[in-house]
C-alpha positions as a Markdown table, in Angstrom:
| # | Residue | x | y | z |
|---|---|---|---|---|
| 1 | Met | -92.8 | -289.9 | 70.2 |
| 2 | Lys | -89.9 | -288.8 | 68.2 |
| 3 | Arg | -89.8 | -288.8 | 64.4 |
| 4 | Lys | -87.0 | -290.4 | 62.5 |
| 5 | Pro | -84.5 | -287.6 | 61.6 |
| 6 | Leu | -84.4 | -286.5 | 57.9 |
| 7 | Ser | -81.1 | -286.9 | 56.2 |
| 8 | Leu | -80.2 | -285.2 | 52.9 |
| 9 | Glu | -77.4 | -287.7 | 52.5 |
| 10 | Glu | -79.9 | -290.6 | 52.6 |
| 11 | Ala | -82.1 | -288.8 | 50.1 |
| 12 | Gly | -79.0 | -288.4 | 47.8 |
| 13 | Ala | -78.2 | -292.1 | 48.2 |
| 14 | Tyr | -81.7 | -293.1 | 47.2 |
| 15 | Ser | -81.6 | -290.8 | 44.2 |
| 16 | Glu | -78.4 | -292.3 | 42.9 |
| 17 | Asp | -80.0 | -295.7 | 42.6 |
| 18 | Ala | -83.2 | -294.4 | 41.1 |
| 19 | Gly | -82.0 | -293.6 | 37.5 |
| 20 | Pro | -83.5 | -290.7 | 35.6 |
| 21 | Ala | -86.1 | -290.0 | 38.3 |
| 22 | Gly | -83.2 | -290.0 | 40.8 |
| 23 | Glu | -81.5 | -287.2 | 38.9 |
| 24 | Ser | -84.6 | -285.1 | 39.6 |
| 25 | Thr | -84.5 | -286.1 | 43.3 |
| 26 | Ala | -80.8 | -285.3 | 43.5 |
| 27 | Trp | -81.4 | -281.9 | 41.9 |
| 28 | Ala | -84.3 | -281.2 | 44.3 |
| 29 | Thr | -82.2 | -282.3 | 47.3 |
| 30 | Glu | -79.3 | -280.0 | 46.4 |
| 31 | Gly | -81.8 | -277.2 | 45.8 |
| 32 | Leu | -83.3 | -277.7 | 49.2 |
| 33 | Arg | -80.0 | -277.6 | 50.9 |
| 34 | Leu | -79.0 | -274.4 | 49.1 |
| 35 | Ala | -82.3 | -272.8 | 49.9 |
| 36 | Ile | -82.0 | -273.6 | 53.5 |
| 37 | Glu | -78.5 | -272.1 | 53.6 |
| 38 | Arg | -79.2 | -269.0 | 51.6 |
| 39 | Glu | -82.9 | -268.1 | 52.1 |
| 40 | Leu | -83.6 | -268.8 | 55.7 |
| 41 | Thr | -82.6 | -266.7 | 58.7 |
| 42 | Ala | -80.1 | -268.1 | 61.2 |
| 43 | Arg | -82.9 | -268.8 | 63.7 |
| 44 | Gln | -85.1 | -270.5 | 61.0 |
| 45 | Arg | -82.2 | -272.7 | 60.0 |
| 46 | Glu | -81.6 | -273.7 | 63.6 |
| 47 | Cys | -85.3 | -274.6 | 64.0 |
| 48 | Val | -85.3 | -276.6 | 60.7 |
| 49 | Glu | -82.1 | -278.4 | 61.6 |
| 50 | Leu | -83.3 | -279.4 | 65.1 |
| 51 | Tyr | -86.9 | -280.2 | 64.2 |
| 52 | Tyr | -86.6 | -282.0 | 60.8 |
| 53 | Tyr | -83.0 | -283.3 | 60.7 |
| 54 | Gln | -82.4 | -284.1 | 64.4 |
| 55 | Gly | -86.0 | -285.2 | 65.1 |
| 56 | Leu | -86.6 | -283.1 | 68.2 |
| 57 | Thr | -90.1 | -282.0 | 69.2 |
| 58 | Met | -91.0 | -278.3 | 69.1 |
| 59 | Glu | -90.8 | -278.2 | 72.9 |
| 60 | Glu | -87.3 | -279.7 | 72.8 |
| 61 | Val | -86.2 | -277.2 | 70.1 |
| 62 | Gly | -87.6 | -274.3 | 72.1 |
| 63 | Lys | -85.8 | -275.4 | 75.2 |
| 64 | Arg | -82.5 | -275.8 | 73.4 |
| 65 | Leu | -82.8 | -272.4 | 71.7 |
| 66 | Gly | -84.3 | -270.6 | 74.7 |
| 67 | Ile | -87.6 | -269.7 | 73.0 |
| 68 | Gly | -91.2 | -270.9 | 73.3 |
| 69 | Lys | -92.9 | -273.6 | 71.4 |
| 70 | Ala | -95.1 | -271.1 | 69.7 |
| 71 | Thr | -92.1 | -269.2 | 68.4 |
| 72 | Val | -90.5 | -272.5 | 67.1 |
| 73 | Cys | -93.8 | -273.2 | 65.4 |
| 74 | Arg | -93.8 | -269.7 | 63.8 |
| 75 | His | -90.2 | -270.1 | 62.6 |
| 76 | Leu | -91.0 | -273.5 | 61.1 |
| 77 | Gln | -94.1 | -272.1 | 59.3 |
| 78 | Lys | -92.2 | -269.2 | 57.9 |
| 79 | Ser | -89.4 | -271.5 | 56.8 |
| 80 | Gln | -91.8 | -273.8 | 55.1 |
| 81 | Ala | -93.5 | -270.9 | 53.3 |
| 82 | Arg | -90.2 | -269.5 | 52.1 |
| 83 | Leu | -88.9 | -272.9 | 50.9 |
| 84 | Gln | -92.2 | -273.5 | 49.1 |
| 85 | Arg | -91.8 | -270.2 | 47.2 |
| 86 | Val | -88.2 | -271.1 | 46.4 |
| 87 | Ala | -89.3 | -274.5 | 45.2 |
| 88 | Ala | -92.0 | -273.1 | 43.0 |
| 89 | Tyr | -89.5 | -270.7 | 41.5 |
| 90 | Met | -87.1 | -273.5 | 40.8 |
| 91 | Gln | -89.7 | -275.6 | 39.1 |
| 92 | Ile | -90.8 | -272.7 | 36.9 |
| 93 | Gly | -87.2 | -272.0 | 35.9 |
| 94 | Arg | -86.5 | -275.7 | 35.3 |
| 95 | Arg | -89.6 | -276.1 | 33.1 |
| 96 | Thr | -88.9 | -273.1 | 30.9 |
| 97 | Ala | -85.3 | -274.1 | 30.5 |
| 98 | Lys | -86.4 | -277.4 | 28.9 |
| 99 | Gln | -89.0 | -275.9 | 26.5 |
| 100 | Pro | -87.8 | -275.4 | 22.9 |
| 101 | Lys | -87.5 | -271.8 | 21.7 |
């Protein structure tokens, strides 16, 4: 069973209607997009795009890229770990920027 593909554009549309909390969502969505572009390897980006945004299974991603399911899984795990580190860094920077000196 395929998952519904994830769309950053849809996330941005939801955030525009959400008011102040939506600003945070829009900021996070843009941060995620930039992190995917700048922090992941080309192969990791391909796997993330196909698996999360196009909704393919790991087997389908592997066939399309000519790699095994285990390799796809490893790329997705490394991507997730890297994006979590970037997100943690972004949150730390954002909190300290709002604190009074």
